ZAMI-540012 format. One line per field, with one value per atom (N, C-alpha, C): residue number from 1; residue in one letter; atom name; x, y, z. Coordinates in Angstrom, 3 decimals. Layout:
N
n	(NUM  ...)
res	(A  ...)
atom	(CA  ...)
u	(X  ...)
v	(Y  ...)
w	(Z  ...)
END
This chain:
201
n	(1  1  1  2  2  2  3  3  3  4  4  4  5  5  5  6  6  6  7  7  7  8  8  8  9  9  9  10  10  10  11  11  11  12  12  12  13  13  13  14  14  14  15  15  15  16  16  16  17  17  17  18  18  18  19  19  19  20  20  20  21  21  21  22  22  22  23  23  23  24  24  24  25  25  25  26  26  26  27  27  27  28  28  28  29  29  29  30  30  30  31  31  31  32  32  32  33  33  33  34  34  34  35  35  35  36  36  36  37  37  37  38  38  38  39  39  39  40  40  40  41  41  41  42  42  42  43  43  43  44  44  44  45  45  45  46  46  46  47  47  47  48  48  48  49  49  49  50  50  50  51  51  51  52  52  52  53  53  53  54  54  54  55  55  55  56  56  56  57  57  57  58  58  58  59  59  59  60  60  60  61  61  61  62  62  62  63  63  63  64  64  64  65  65  65  66  66  66  67  67  67  68  68  68  69  69  69  70  70  70  71  71  71  72  72  72  73  73  73  74  74  74  75  75  75  76  76  76  77  77  77  78  78  78  79  79  79  80  80  80  81  81  81  82  82  82  83  83  83  84  84  84  85  85  85  86  86  86  87  87  87  88  88  88  89  89  89  90  90  90  91  91  91  92  92  92  93  93  93  94  94  94  95  95  95  96  96  96  97  97  97  98  98  98  99  99  99  100  100  100  101  101  101  102  102  102  103  103  103  104  104  104  105  105  105  106  106  106  107  107  107  108  108  108  109  109  109  110  110  110  111  111  111  112  112  112  113  113  113  114  114  114  115  115  115  116  116  116  117  117  117  118  118  118  119  119  119  120  120  120  121  121  121  122  122  122  123  123  123  124  124  124  125  125  125  126  126  126  127  127  127  128  128  128  129  129  129  130  130  130  131  131  131  132  132  132  133  133  133  134  134  134  135  135  135  136  136  136  137  137  137  138  138  138  139  139  139  140  140  140  141  141  141  142  142  142  143  143  143  144  144  144  145  145  145  146  146  146  147  147  147  148  148  148  149  149  149  150  150  150  151  151  151  152  152  152  153  153  153  154  154  154  155  155  155  156  156  156  157  157  157  158  158  158  159  159  159  160  160  160  161  161  161  162  162  162  163  163  163  164  164  164  165  165  165  166  166  166  167  167  167  168  168  168  169  169  169  170  170  170  171  171  171  172  172  172  173  173  173  174  174  174  175  175  175  176  176  176  177  177  177  178  178  178  179  179  179  180  180  180  181  181  181  182  182  182  183  183  183  184  184  184  185  185  185  186  186  186  187  187  187  188  188  188  189  189  189  190  190  190  191  191  191  192  192  192  193  193  193  194  194  194  195  195  195  196  196  196  197  197  197  198  198  198  199  199  199  200  200  200  201  201  201)
res	(M  M  M  K  K  K  Y  Y  Y  S  S  S  I  I  I  L  L  L  F  F  F  V  V  V  V  V  V  A  A  A  L  L  L  L  L  L  L  L  L  A  A  A  L  L  L  P  P  P  S  S  S  T  T  T  H  H  H  A  A  A  L  L  L  Q  Q  Q  S  S  S  S  S  S  P  P  P  P  P  P  Q  Q  Q  P  P  P  S  S  S  T  T  T  P  P  P  Q  Q  Q  P  P  P  Q  Q  Q  T  T  T  A  A  A  P  P  P  S  S  S  Q  Q  Q  N  N  N  L  L  L  S  S  S  S  S  S  Q  Q  Q  V  V  V  S  S  S  P  P  P  A  A  A  K  K  K  P  P  P  D  D  D  D  D  D  V  V  V  K  K  K  S  S  S  I  I  I  A  A  A  A  A  A  I  I  I  L  L  L  G  G  G  A  A  A  V  V  V  Y  Y  Y  D  D  D  V  V  V  I  I  I  S  S  S  G  G  G  P  P  P  E  E  E  G  G  G  Q  Q  Q  R  R  R  D  D  D  W  W  W  N  N  N  R  R  R  F  F  F  R  R  R  S  S  S  L  L  L  C  C  C  V  V  V  P  P  P  E  E  E  A  A  A  R  R  R  L  L  L  T  T  T  S  S  S  T  T  T  A  A  A  K  K  K  S  S  S  A  A  A  A  A  A  S  S  S  T  T  T  A  A  A  P  P  P  R  R  R  L  L  L  L  L  L  T  T  T  V  V  V  D  D  D  D  D  D  Y  Y  Y  I  I  I  Q  Q  Q  R  R  R  A  A  A  G  G  G  K  K  K  Y  Y  Y  F  F  F  A  A  A  T  T  T  H  H  H  A  A  A  F  F  F  Y  Y  Y  E  E  E  S  S  S  A  A  A  I  I  I  V  V  V  N  N  N  R  R  R  V  V  V  Q  Q  Q  R  R  R  F  F  F  G  G  G  N  N  N  I  I  I  A  A  A  Q  Q  Q  V  V  V  F  F  F  S  S  S  S  S  S  Y  Y  Y  E  E  E  S  S  S  R  R  R  N  N  N  A  A  A  P  P  P  N  N  N  E  E  E  K  K  K  P  P  P  F  F  F  V  V  V  R  R  R  G  G  G  I  I  I  N  N  N  S  S  S  I  I  I  Q  Q  Q  L  L  L  F  F  F  Y  Y  Y  D  D  D  G  G  G  S  S  S  R  R  R  W  W  W  W  W  W  V  V  V  L  L  L  S  S  S  I  I  I  L  L  L  W  W  W  D  D  D  E  E  E  E  E  E  S  S  S  L  L  L  A  A  A  N  N  N  P  P  P  L  L  L  P  P  P  S  S  S  E  E  E  M  M  M  A  A  A  T  T  T  K  K  K  P  P  P  S  S  S  S  S  S  P  P  P  V  V  V  S  S  S  E  E  E)
atom	(N  CA  C  N  CA  C  N  CA  C  N  CA  C  N  CA  C  N  CA  C  N  CA  C  N  CA  C  N  CA  C  N  CA  C  N  CA  C  N  CA  C  N  CA  C  N  CA  C  N  CA  C  N  CA  C  N  CA  C  N  CA  C  N  CA  C  N  CA  C  N  CA  C  N  CA  C  N  CA  C  N  CA  C  N  CA  C  N  CA  C  N  CA  C  N  CA  C  N  CA  C  N  CA  C  N  CA  C  N  CA  C  N  CA  C  N  CA  C  N  CA  C  N  CA  C  N  CA  C  N  CA  C  N  CA  C  N  CA  C  N  CA  C  N  CA  C  N  CA  C  N  CA  C  N  CA  C  N  CA  C  N  CA  C  N  CA  C  N  CA  C  N  CA  C  N  CA  C  N  CA  C  N  CA  C  N  CA  C  N  CA  C  N  CA  C  N  CA  C  N  CA  C  N  CA  C  N  CA  C  N  CA  C  N  CA  C  N  CA  C  N  CA  C  N  CA  C  N  CA  C  N  CA  C  N  CA  C  N  CA  C  N  CA  C  N  CA  C  N  CA  C  N  CA  C  N  CA  C  N  CA  C  N  CA  C  N  CA  C  N  CA  C  N  CA  C  N  CA  C  N  CA  C  N  CA  C  N  CA  C  N  CA  C  N  CA  C  N  CA  C  N  CA  C  N  CA  C  N  CA  C  N  CA  C  N  CA  C  N  CA  C  N  CA  C  N  CA  C  N  CA  C  N  CA  C  N  CA  C  N  CA  C  N  CA  C  N  CA  C  N  CA  C  N  CA  C  N  CA  C  N  CA  C  N  CA  C  N  CA  C  N  CA  C  N  CA  C  N  CA  C  N  CA  C  N  CA  C  N  CA  C  N  CA  C  N  CA  C  N  CA  C  N  CA  C  N  CA  C  N  CA  C  N  CA  C  N  CA  C  N  CA  C  N  CA  C  N  CA  C  N  CA  C  N  CA  C  N  CA  C  N  CA  C  N  CA  C  N  CA  C  N  CA  C  N  CA  C  N  CA  C  N  CA  C  N  CA  C  N  CA  C  N  CA  C  N  CA  C  N  CA  C  N  CA  C  N  CA  C  N  CA  C  N  CA  C  N  CA  C  N  CA  C  N  CA  C  N  CA  C  N  CA  C  N  CA  C  N  CA  C  N  CA  C  N  CA  C  N  CA  C  N  CA  C  N  CA  C  N  CA  C  N  CA  C  N  CA  C  N  CA  C  N  CA  C  N  CA  C  N  CA  C  N  CA  C  N  CA  C  N  CA  C  N  CA  C  N  CA  C  N  CA  C  N  CA  C  N  CA  C  N  CA  C  N  CA  C  N  CA  C  N  CA  C  N  CA  C  N  CA  C  N  CA  C  N  CA  C  N  CA  C  N  CA  C  N  CA  C  N  CA  C  N  CA  C  N  CA  C  N  CA  C  N  CA  C  N  CA  C  N  CA  C  N  CA  C  N  CA  C  N  CA  C  N  CA  C  N  CA  C  N  CA  C  N  CA  C  N  CA  C  N  CA  C  N  CA  C  N  CA  C  N  CA  C  N  CA  C  N  CA  C)
u	(5.708  4.619  3.781  2.482  1.600  1.100  1.058  0.543  -0.658  -1.556  -2.693  -2.239  -2.962  -2.622  -2.692  -3.677  -3.817  -2.623  -2.115  -0.961  0.262  0.510  1.677  1.577  0.404  0.220  0.481  -0.060  0.151  1.611  2.312  3.736  4.524  4.193  4.898  4.636  3.410  3.082  3.799  4.100  4.751  6.222  6.820  8.251  8.511  9.579  9.909  10.418  10.160  10.631  12.133  12.770  14.216  14.569  13.710  13.958  14.009  13.099  13.060  14.301  14.744  15.935  17.171  17.243  18.443  18.474  17.303  17.285  17.197  16.719  16.557  17.835  18.288  19.487  19.200  20.227  20.017  19.559  18.595  18.050  18.555  18.966  19.400  18.241  18.556  17.502  17.156  15.892  15.395  14.652  15.102  14.388  12.941  12.049  10.634  10.221  9.398  8.951  8.181  8.473  7.800  6.527  5.483  4.209  4.102  3.914  3.796  2.554  2.705  1.524  0.450  -0.794  -1.908  -1.934  -2.040  -2.028  -3.363  -3.979  -5.198  -4.804  -4.758  -4.273  -5.131  -6.422  -7.321  -7.048  -6.510  -6.231  -4.945  -4.172  -2.885  -2.916  -4.045  -4.150  -5.430  -5.553  -6.775  -7.963  -9.135  -10.327  -10.619  -10.867  -11.160  -12.646  -12.957  -14.350  -14.735  -15.798  -16.179  -16.282  -16.779  -16.926  -15.584  -14.514  -13.182  -12.516  -12.908  -12.139  -12.998  -14.214  -15.135  -14.852  -14.106  -13.824  -12.528  -12.030  -10.829  -11.093  -12.227  -12.565  -12.626  -13.185  -13.337  -11.992  -11.066  -9.795  -8.909  -9.015  -8.272  -8.779  -10.087  -10.644  -10.239  -10.196  -9.825  -8.366  -7.489  -6.066  -5.876  -6.532  -6.395  -7.117  -8.270  -9.064  -8.386  -7.763  -7.228  -6.002  -5.278  -4.107  -4.448  -5.679  -6.065  -6.819  -6.578  -7.299  -6.532  -7.112  -6.417  -5.239  -4.448  -3.318  -3.811  -3.048  -3.458  -3.255  -3.672  -3.488  -4.423  -3.967  -4.792  -5.248  -6.206  -6.687  -5.744  -4.645  -3.624  -4.064  -4.958  -5.484  -6.270  -6.989  -7.687  -6.674  -5.594  -4.557  -3.962  -3.644  -3.085  -4.057  -5.349  -6.349  -6.434  -5.914  -5.962  -4.815  -3.750  -2.499  -2.206  -1.566  -1.018  0.082  0.365  1.353  2.728  3.108  4.447  4.446  3.402  3.304  4.479  4.822  5.913  5.404  5.906  5.607  6.933  7.099  8.410  8.330  9.138  9.246  10.484  10.298  11.438  11.717  11.027  11.260  12.693  13.378  14.773  14.871  15.919  16.194  17.644  18.003  19.387  20.343  19.854  20.717  20.870  19.836  19.889  18.931  19.321  18.438  17.973  18.381  18.019  16.574  15.884  14.506  14.493  13.427  13.276  12.156  12.538  11.584  11.136  9.828  9.273  8.292  8.293  7.227  6.006  4.900  3.705  3.994  4.661  4.959  5.984  6.941  7.895  7.139  6.212  5.447  4.616  3.978  3.162  4.003  5.188  6.055  6.482  6.885  7.390  6.263  5.227  4.125  3.368  3.258  2.523  3.118  4.425  5.080  4.718  4.679  4.328  2.863  1.983  0.548  0.169  0.962  0.647  0.641  1.412  1.520  1.177  0.753  0.444  -0.846  -1.722  -2.874  -2.378  -3.049  -2.617  -3.815  -4.024  -5.147  -4.628  -4.850  -4.402  -5.566  -5.680  -6.773  -6.275  -6.997  -6.636  -7.094  -6.294  -6.691  -7.261  -6.449  -6.863  -6.349  -7.184  -6.776  -6.838  -5.693  -5.629  -5.498  -6.550  -6.602  -6.399  -5.497  -5.340  -5.517  -6.428  -6.707  -6.591  -6.031  -6.003  -6.285  -7.414  -7.758  -7.826  -6.991  -7.001  -5.967  -5.311  -4.320  -4.717  -4.304  -4.578  -3.420  -3.125  -2.109  -2.809  -2.580  -3.230  -2.181  -2.185  -1.413  -2.362  -2.104  -3.006  -2.280  -2.601  -2.013  -2.724  -1.972  -2.533  -2.131  -2.855  -2.501  -2.651  -1.663  -1.631  -1.817  -2.611  -2.937  -2.774  -2.613  -2.608  -4.015  -4.957  -6.367  -7.196  -8.418  -9.207  -9.372  -9.489  -9.773  -8.558  -7.392  -6.189  -5.614  -4.718  -3.991  -3.035  -2.895  -1.960  -0.532  0.170  1.583  2.497  1.940  2.719  1.745  2.185  1.442  2.426  1.868  2.723  1.890  2.521  1.827  2.157  1.102  1.240  1.051  1.989  1.822  1.412  0.162  -0.422  -0.701  -0.163  -0.395  -1.420  -2.459  -3.549  -3.741  -4.317  -4.572  -5.969  -6.709  -8.051  -7.992  -8.420  -8.318  -9.598  -10.552  -11.825  -12.948  -12.564  -13.591  -13.327  -12.064  -11.740  -10.448  -10.195  -8.970  -7.934  -6.645  -5.513  -4.507  -3.857  -2.717  -1.454  -0.748  0.536  1.701  1.567  2.677  2.164  2.794  2.576  3.944  4.161  5.418  5.085  5.785  5.386  6.574  6.268  7.236  6.494  7.215  6.605  6.838  5.886  6.009  7.082  7.788  8.775  8.785  9.526  9.628  10.214  11.140  11.761  10.950  9.949  9.163  7.691  7.047  5.641  4.715  3.521  2.526  2.147  1.971  1.446  0.079  -0.221  -1.466  -2.699  -2.672  -3.838  -3.989  -2.946  -3.009  -3.129  -3.207  -3.119  -4.454  -5.515  -6.820  -7.832  -8.523  -9.466  -10.734  -11.112  -12.376  -13.541  -14.731  -15.886  -15.758  -15.114  -14.846  -13.420  -12.584  -11.167  -10.872  -11.854  -11.585  -12.158  -11.339  -11.795  -11.471  -12.496  -12.284  -12.751)
v	(40.383  39.714  40.790  40.732  41.724  41.282  42.193  41.920  42.827  42.390  43.240  44.320  45.396  46.514  46.073  45.297  44.846  44.013  43.194  42.356  43.218  44.219  45.099  45.882  46.408  47.167  46.284  45.095  44.191  43.850  43.690  43.371  44.523  45.760  46.927  47.117  46.891  47.043  46.018  44.869  43.809  44.080  44.971  45.253  46.263  46.084  47.070  48.350  49.492  50.766  50.896  51.730  51.967  52.613  53.544  54.222  53.224  52.321  51.342  50.473  50.126  49.277  50.008  51.353  52.111  52.479  52.744  53.274  52.212  51.014  49.980  49.176  48.960  48.140  46.709  46.014  44.618  43.767  42.939  42.071  40.644  39.999  38.605  37.745  36.894  36.018  34.968  34.814  33.840  32.736  31.503  30.417  30.361  30.278  30.207  28.749  28.473  27.083  26.613  25.406  24.833  24.122  24.382  23.726  22.464  21.354  20.097  20.124  19.655  19.648  18.720  19.112  18.269  17.009  15.867  14.605  13.898  13.595  12.813  11.396  10.508  9.155  8.440  8.657  7.947  8.276  9.466  9.856  9.221  8.592  8.030  6.523  5.899  4.451  4.110  2.844  2.383  2.575  2.883  3.064  1.792  1.973  0.824  0.506  -0.766  -1.146  -0.668  0.079  0.590  -0.508  -1.672  -2.757  -3.342  -3.078  -3.590  -2.765  -1.503  -0.583  0.115  -0.354  0.341  0.067  -1.004  -1.356  -2.152  -2.351  -3.175  -4.594  -5.148  -6.505  -6.603  -5.573  -5.599  -5.578  -4.709  -4.601  -5.830  -6.409  -7.636  -8.763  -8.877  -9.900  -9.697  -8.437  -8.142  -8.482  -8.215  -8.535  -10.026  -10.858  -12.302  -12.769  -12.185  -12.638  -12.340  -11.161  -10.742  -11.562  -12.151  -12.951  -14.434  -14.814  -16.218  -16.567  -17.830  -18.283  -19.352  -19.872  -20.865  -20.228  -21.060  -20.498  -19.516  -18.452  -17.404  -16.029  -15.031  -13.654  -13.297  -12.403  -11.835  -10.434  -9.910  -8.554  -7.575  -7.249  -6.431  -4.983  -4.501  -3.150  -3.110  -4.174  -4.247  -4.269  -5.016  -5.070  -3.680  -2.987  -1.638  -0.702  -0.885  0.018  -0.091  -1.168  -1.362  -0.655  -0.331  0.131  1.588  2.286  3.593  3.378  4.368  4.159  3.732  4.197  3.884  2.708  1.909  0.776  -0.176  -0.875  -1.847  -3.214  -4.229  -5.623  -6.293  -6.840  -7.305  -8.714  -9.597  -10.963  -11.073  -11.662  -11.919  -13.409  -14.227  -15.676  -15.973  -16.770  -17.087  -18.141  -18.031  -19.022  -19.457  -20.482  -20.960  -19.898  -19.052  -18.056  -16.792  -16.432  -15.154  -15.140  -14.376  -14.140  -12.686  -11.904  -10.484  -10.323  -9.323  -9.077  -8.643  -8.997  -8.640  -7.615  -6.363  -5.258  -5.046  -5.036  -4.908  -3.739  -3.050  -2.102  -2.895  -2.211  -2.888  -3.506  -2.755  -3.280  -4.411  -4.334  -5.448  -6.728  -6.609  -7.786  -8.329  -7.451  -7.878  -8.623  -8.101  -8.740  -10.135  -10.246  -11.534  -12.537  -12.110  -13.020  -13.370  -12.396  -12.632  -13.762  -13.863  -14.949  -16.308  -16.373  -17.632  -17.971  -17.002  -17.255  -17.623  -17.180  -17.469  -18.971  -19.722  -21.169  -22.014  -21.380  -22.121  -21.596  -22.524  -22.133  -21.753  -20.807  -20.335  -19.771  -20.260  -19.792  -19.499  -18.266  -17.887  -17.268  -17.626  -17.102  -16.859  -15.996  -15.678  -16.787  -17.028  -17.923  -17.079  -16.171  -15.255  -13.863  -12.858  -11.463  -10.769  -10.384  -9.615  -8.143  -7.382  -5.982  -5.053  -4.091  -2.996  -1.696  -0.861  0.398  1.568  2.665  3.933  5.024  5.704  6.770  6.263  6.833  6.499  5.448  4.833  3.809  2.477  1.410  0.073  -0.842  -1.727  -2.755  -4.096  -4.990  -6.296  -7.391  -8.269  -9.506  -10.557  -10.967  -11.868  -13.177  -14.224  -15.521  -16.051  -16.741  -17.170  -18.605  -19.193  -20.505  -20.467  -21.055  -21.042  -22.454  -22.549  -23.857  -23.827  -25.019  -25.150  -25.324  -25.700  -25.841  -25.542  -25.061  -24.605  -25.628  -26.903  -27.909  -28.742  -28.365  -29.108  -28.659  -29.488  -29.118  -27.970  -26.995  -25.886  -26.386  -25.796  -26.140  -25.182  -24.071  -23.150  -22.302  -21.916  -20.975  -19.915  -18.827  -17.760  -16.635  -15.496  -14.310  -13.108  -12.409  -11.115  -10.014  -9.095  -7.890  -6.781  -6.332  -5.414  -4.067  -3.013  -1.655  -0.971  -0.411  0.200  1.657  2.428  3.845  4.194  4.976  5.427  6.912  7.285  8.688  9.482  8.889  9.558  9.013  8.326  7.760  6.300  5.848  4.477  4.057  2.733  2.179  1.923  2.044  1.810  0.868  0.067  -0.734  0.105  0.294  0.994  0.020  -1.149  -2.099  -3.486  -4.488  -5.875  -6.512  -7.001  -7.642  -9.050  -10.056  -11.413  -12.329  -13.371  -14.432  -15.763  -16.824  -18.139  -19.002  -19.871  -20.839  -21.870  -22.344  -23.410  -24.237  -25.332  -26.153  -25.349  -24.489  -23.662  -22.417  -22.148  -20.926  -21.226  -22.029  -22.391  -21.219  -21.270  -20.249  -20.349  -19.217  -19.263  -19.940  -20.636  -21.406  -20.538  -19.293  -18.421  -17.905  -18.123  -17.686  -18.853  -20.065  -21.253  -21.899  -21.523  -22.155  -21.115  -21.397  -20.436  -20.383  -19.193  -19.031  -18.955  -18.703  -18.600  -17.402  -16.319  -15.157  -14.716  -14.580  -14.284  -12.827  -11.942  -10.512  -10.028  -9.287  -8.653  -7.176  -6.324  -4.871  -4.184)
w	(-30.785  -30.048  -29.364  -29.484  -28.897  -27.542  -26.619  -25.279  -25.024  -24.253  -23.911  -22.953  -22.949  -22.062  -20.612  -20.248  -18.865  -18.444  -19.361  -19.019  -18.761  -19.638  -19.481  -18.187  -17.884  -16.649  -15.435  -15.468  -14.342  -14.169  -15.292  -15.218  -14.624  -15.035  -14.513  -13.027  -12.612  -11.193  -10.340  -10.922  -10.156  -9.969  -10.816  -10.715  -9.614  -8.795  -7.763  -8.407  -7.787  -8.342  -8.175  -9.061  -8.976  -7.653  -7.190  -5.910  -4.760  -4.769  -3.688  -3.709  -4.900  -5.002  -4.519  -4.775  -4.422  -2.952  -2.361  -1.010  0.065  -0.275  0.739  0.890  2.132  2.326  1.910  1.445  1.027  2.203  1.965  2.995  2.779  3.853  3.699  3.220  2.299  1.779  2.824  3.045  4.020  3.292  3.426  2.741  3.195  2.238  2.552  2.695  3.687  3.852  2.630  2.207  1.053  1.494  0.786  1.072  0.235  0.895  0.166  -0.711  -1.952  -2.823  -2.299  -2.489  -2.065  -2.920  -2.281  -2.991  -2.825  -3.932  -3.939  -4.317  -3.333  -3.590  -4.621  -4.559  -5.465  -6.925  -7.198  -8.575  -9.101  -8.212  -8.609  -8.831  -8.565  -8.716  -9.470  -9.829  -10.488  -9.545  -10.089  -9.233  -8.429  -7.148  -6.283  -6.304  -6.113  -5.891  -4.490  -4.356  -3.028  -1.971  -2.354  -1.377  -0.947  -1.718  -1.360  -0.265  -0.130  0.717  1.768  1.981  2.880  4.352  4.644  6.037  6.105  7.320  7.492  7.016  7.394  6.971  5.455  4.817  3.367  2.660  3.081  2.378  2.639  3.843  4.102  3.204  3.087  2.212  0.771  0.330  -1.053  -1.326  -0.362  -0.537  -0.805  -0.012  -0.212  -1.476  -1.745  -2.884  -4.217  -4.330  -5.621  -6.047  -5.101  -5.481  -5.607  -5.278  -5.286  -6.564  -7.030  -8.206  -8.949  -10.024  -10.848  -11.567  -12.220  -12.957  -14.006  -14.178  -15.116  -14.510  -15.225  -14.786  -13.634  -12.799  -11.746  -12.161  -11.450  -11.713  -11.000  -11.671  -11.019  -10.840  -11.669  -11.431  -10.122  -9.832  -8.544  -7.412  -7.562  -6.536  -6.308  -7.399  -7.266  -6.555  -6.809  -6.234  -4.722  -4.154  -2.704  -1.985  -2.722  -2.118  -2.452  -1.524  -1.863  -2.897  -3.739  -4.806  -4.302  -3.116  -2.593  -1.623  -1.629  -0.698  -0.879  0.212  0.182  0.606  -0.076  0.260  0.528  1.732  2.181  2.728  2.148  2.650  3.534  4.713  5.601  5.721  4.900  4.932  4.510  5.297  5.020  3.923  3.125  2.095  2.214  1.453  1.490  0.967  0.085  -0.537  0.300  1.082  1.781  2.966  3.973  5.117  5.157  4.144  4.106  3.676  4.205  3.761  2.303  1.611  0.200  0.095  -0.138  -0.205  -1.645  -1.837  -3.176  -3.240  -4.367  -4.640  -5.121  -5.298  -5.811  -7.176  -8.047  -9.386  -9.343  -8.408  -8.241  -7.896  -6.955  -6.535  -7.690  -8.428  -9.554  -10.586  -10.852  -11.845  -11.392  -10.136  -9.639  -9.406  -8.694  -8.406  -9.680  -10.588  -11.819  -12.645  -12.654  -13.401  -12.804  -11.475  -10.818  -11.052  -10.852  -10.997  -12.430  -13.401  -14.801  -15.080  -14.285  -14.532  -13.311  -12.218  -10.992  -10.367  -10.003  -9.183  -7.798  -7.175  -5.851  -5.122  -3.909  -3.090  -1.682  -1.233  0.104  0.867  2.131  2.953  4.370  5.073  6.454  7.390  8.415  9.503  10.639  11.148  12.217  11.867  12.042  11.886  13.244  13.745  14.991  14.635  14.864  14.437  15.626  15.468  16.423  15.655  16.128  15.430  16.384  15.861  16.584  15.562  15.706  14.771  13.343  12.489  11.067  10.676  11.647  11.328  11.957  11.301  11.832  11.496  12.424  12.252  12.402  11.437  11.461  11.396  12.387  12.323  11.761  10.526  9.821  9.508  10.261  9.914  8.671  7.816  6.537  6.235  5.283  4.760  3.243  2.556  1.090  0.557  -0.521  -1.099  -2.613  -3.191  -4.644  -5.202  -4.360  -4.726  -3.492  -3.658  -2.500  -1.389  -1.726  -0.701  -0.310  -0.796  -0.447  0.896  1.408  2.623  2.302  3.190  2.924  2.741  1.797  1.612  2.376  2.832  3.663  4.476  5.663  6.495  6.982  7.472  7.969  8.535  8.707  9.224  8.351  7.932  7.272  8.310  8.371  9.181  8.220  8.335  7.360  8.018  7.433  7.932  7.016  7.626  6.884  7.293  6.381  6.608  6.110  6.902  6.523  6.196  4.982  4.558  4.774  5.482  5.718  4.857  3.778  2.901  2.541  2.695  2.348  3.048  3.056  3.624  2.532  2.922  2.019  2.670  1.858  2.314  2.174  3.285  3.268  3.144  3.796  3.827  4.185  3.586  3.984  4.191  5.384  5.769  6.235  5.698  6.074  6.340  7.120  7.405  7.365  6.989  6.855  8.090  8.331  9.413  9.068  10.090  9.924  11.201  11.183  12.393  13.547  13.224  14.263  14.580  13.764  13.912  13.649  14.532  14.314  14.611  14.037  14.358  15.832  16.505  17.875  17.875  18.933  18.985  18.743  19.222  19.064  17.627  16.798  15.406  14.439  14.969  14.112  13.808  14.502  14.303  13.876  12.767  12.220  13.076  13.540  14.267  13.298  13.797  12.907  11.969  12.436  11.603  11.865  10.806  11.034  11.356  11.247  11.443  12.764  13.503  14.736  14.636  14.681  14.574  15.844)
END
């Protein structure tokens, strides 16, 4: 195999001299700090619609809009575009079988919800969004109501706890944690009635 002269010279210069190896006392190896690789979140997910992620109000609206509709497939690439790749979706609603929280990745949620949506119409919307923001992070307590048709009475209500992150150019969903309303766990009165606008920033 032929090497260029410049390559061979560079290789020789990079090698320590024999004299240096013989005369220098052995040095204890010191672990070098590892630099975390730069991560561009946008390159790891489907491209987002700019209007979906430009503000807290926009991304909250997109979250509800993308899962709502008649029976059939949802735009799951749009759903993925709203979330960081490692986002978690967690249900704490109790069932007869278990009271443990059910932690899902984005793909877990798509697989499970997608099967239901394929044969069931589903419409979910916010009632009240309580937003708390500090710098690039935001926490939203979003009460919701779910329907089988847009004008029907809700069959379930609850609260989504949504954690958001702003990267300087757009908002991301980090986590959605939710619980359902029940007779023993009714919505607080301030979260149960829809105002003229559900978002407060």
